[in-house]
C-alpha positions in Angstrom: -4.4 10.3 11.6 -2.2 8.4 9.1 -0.3 10.7 6.7 -1.3 10.5 3.0 0.8 8.1 1.1 -0.7 8.7 -2.3 -2.4 11.7 -3.8 -6.1 11.0 -4.0 -6.2 11.2 -7.8 -3.4 8.7 -8.1 -5.0 6.3 -5.7 -8.3 6.5 -7.6 -6.5 5.8 -10.9 -4.9 2.7 -9.4 -8.2 1.5 -8.0 -9.8 2.0 -11.4 -7.1 0.1 -13.2 -7.4 -2.8 -10.7 -11.1 -2.9 -11.4 -10.5 -3.2 -15.1 -8.1 -6.1 -14.4 -10.7 -7.9 -12.4 -13.3 -7.5 -15.1 -10.9 -8.7 -17.8 -9.8 -11.6 -15.7 -13.4 -12.6 -14.8 -14.6 -12.4 -18.4 -11.7 -14.7 -19.6 -12.2 -17.1 -16.7 -15.9 -17.4 -17.7 -15.0 -18.1 -21.3 -12.5 -20.8 -20.2 -14.9 -22.1 -17.5 -12.0 -21.8 -15.2 -12.3 -21.4 -11.4 -10.0 -21.5 -8.4 -12.8 -23.3 -6.4 -11.6 -26.6 -5.0 -8.0 -26.1 -6.1 -5.5 -28.0 -3.9 -2.9 -25.4 -4.4 -2.7 -21.7 -3.2 -1.2 -19.2 -5.6 -0.3 -17.0 -2.6 2.9 -19.1 -2.2 4.1 -18.0 -5.6 7.3 -15.9 -5.7 6.4 -12.6 -7.3 8.5 -9.4 -7.6 6.8 -6.0 -8.2 8.3 -3.0 -10.0 6.5 0.3 -9.3 6.5 2.8 -6.5 2.7 3.4 -7.2 1.8 -0.2 -6.3 4.2 -0.2 -3.3 2.5 3.0 -2.0 -1.0 1.6 -2.8 -0.2 -1.5 -0.8 0.8 0.7 2.2 -2.4 2.7 1.8 -4.3 -0.5 2.5 -2.0 -1.5 5.3 -2.6 1.9 7.0 -6.3 1.1 7.1 -5.7 -1.9 9.3 -5.6 -1.6 13.1 -2.1 -1.1 14.4 -1.8 -4.4 16.2 -3.0 -6.4 13.1 -0.7 -4.4 10.8 2.3 -5.0 13.0 1.5 -8.7 13.1 1.5 -8.9 9.3 4.8 -6.9 9.1 6.4 -9.3 11.5 5.3 -12.2 9.3 6.7 -10.3 6.3 10.1 -10.0 8.1 10.2 -13.8 8.5 9.2 -14.2 4.8 12.2 -12.0 3.8 14.6 -13.9 6.0 13.5 -17.3 4.7 13.3 -16.2 1.0 16.8 -14.7 1.1 18.2 -17.9 2.6 16.5 -20.0 -0.2 17.7 -17.7 -2.9 21.3 -18.0 -1.5 20.9 -21.7 -2.1 19.7 -21.1 -5.6 16.2 -22.2 -4.7 13.1 -20.4 -5.8 11.2 -19.4 -2.7 7.9 -21.2 -2.2 6.5 -19.5 0.9 3.1 -18.3 1.9 2.4 -14.6 1.5 2.5 -12.8 4.8 -0.9 -11.3 4.1 -2.5 -14.7 3.7 -4.9 -15.1 6.7 -6.8 -18.3 7.0 -6.4 -19.0 3.3 -7.6 -15.5 2.2 -5.9 -12.2 1.4 -6.2 -9.9 4.3 -5.7 -6.9 2.0 -7.8 -8.1 -0.9 -8.9 -4.7 -2.3 -5.3 -3.5 -2.3 -3.6 -6.7 -3.7 -1.1 -6.0 -6.4 -1.3 -6.4 -10.2 0.3 -9.8 -10.5 -1.9 -11.2 -7.7 -4.9 -10.2 -9.8 -3.7 -11.5 -13.2 -2.1 -14.8 -12.2 -4.1 -17.9 -13.1 -5.5 -17.5 -16.6 -3.3 -17.6 -19.8 -2.1 -14.1 -20.7 0.2 -12.2 -23.0 1.9 -8.9 -23.4 3.8 -7.0 -26.1 6.9 -5.3 -25.0 7.9 -1.8 -26.2 10.4 -3.5 -28.6 7.5 -5.4 -30.2 8.3 -8.8 -28.8 5.3 -10.7 -27.6 5.5 -12.7 -24.3 3.0 -15.4 -23.4 2.3 -16.8 -20.0 0.5 -20.2 -19.7 -1.4 -19.5 -16.5 -1.3 -21.5 -13.3 -0.7 -25.3 -13.3 -4.4 -26.0 -12.9 -5.4 -23.9 -15.9 -2.6 -25.5 -17.9 -3.9 -29.0 -17.1 -7.4 -27.9 -18.0 -6.3 -26.5 -21.4 -3.8 -29.2 -22.3 -4.0 -30.2 -26.0 -6.2 -27.2 -26.8 -5.2 -25.0 -29.7 -5.9 -21.3 -30.1 -6.1 -20.6 -26.4 -7.6 -17.2 -25.6 -5.3 -15.0 -23.5 -5.7 -12.0 -21.3 -3.7 -9.2 -22.9 -1.7 -7.4 -20.2 -0.1 -4.8 -22.5 -2.5 -1.9 -22.0 -2.7 -2.6 -18.3 1.1 -2.4 -17.9 1.1 0.8 -20.0 -1.6 2.4 -17.8 0.4 1.5 -14.7 3.5 3.0 -16.1 1.6 6.2 -17.0 0.3 6.4 -13.4 3.8 6.0 -12.1 5.2 8.7 -14.4 2.4 11.1 -13.6 3.0 10.6 -9.8 6.8 10.6 -9.7 7.5 13.1 -12.5 11.2 13.8 -13.3 12.3 12.1 -10.0 11.4 8.8 -11.7 14.7 9.0 -13.6 16.8 9.2 -10.4 15.0 7.0 -8.0 16.3 3.4 -7.6 14.4 0.8 -9.6 11.8 -1.2 -7.7 12.3 -4.9 -7.6 10.7 -6.2 -4.4 8.4 -8.8 -3.2 5.3 -7.8 -1.3 7.0 -8.8 1.9 10.0 -6.5 1.1 7.6 -3.6 0.6 6.0 -4.3 3.9 9.3 -4.5 5.8 10.7 -1.4 4.2 7.7 0.7 5.0 6.0 3.2 2.6 8.1 4.7 -0.1 10.2 7.3 1.7 9.2 10.4 -0.2 6.1 12.6 -0.6 5.0 14.1 -4.0 1.7 15.4 -2.7 2.8 19.0 -2.3 
């Protein structure tokens, strides 16, 4: 039996947050009449970095539900992704590599995919703690579709980020102040294994 990576209540809170993200994304996509169907590109080759232990652990919770052989195959692909991305970054190139969890064009860990994987695509915005508002235009296809349009509706990520931070703080407690900052790709998280601590007891 696989050891528990996340306390059950923390896992449920992450799942609930992800469900809220999906609902907000779908509602805005419907308003914009935006769909990924037929798109010639695949957003799974975007270079994203992630920043919380909670999402890292939740990803591994999903990986642990796969069969061992399949999981090891994905981790091997993640290792190759890390090697290639590090080489590209050393050449000052932004990596443009397919996610190691992409299987026949689909996410093999769809229910456990991370926040940015869920929110990328539609225009969005967030307000930082210092009050500065950041805006994100969405994927290239959405930008093309909305070109020339004024007053574009955006998905507000602010509360979602705040909720994720609250979950992180509740799980890690005071250790959050001494743990190294997370700044990893999904592939990095897979190669490194689950976060190397246990706050369940």
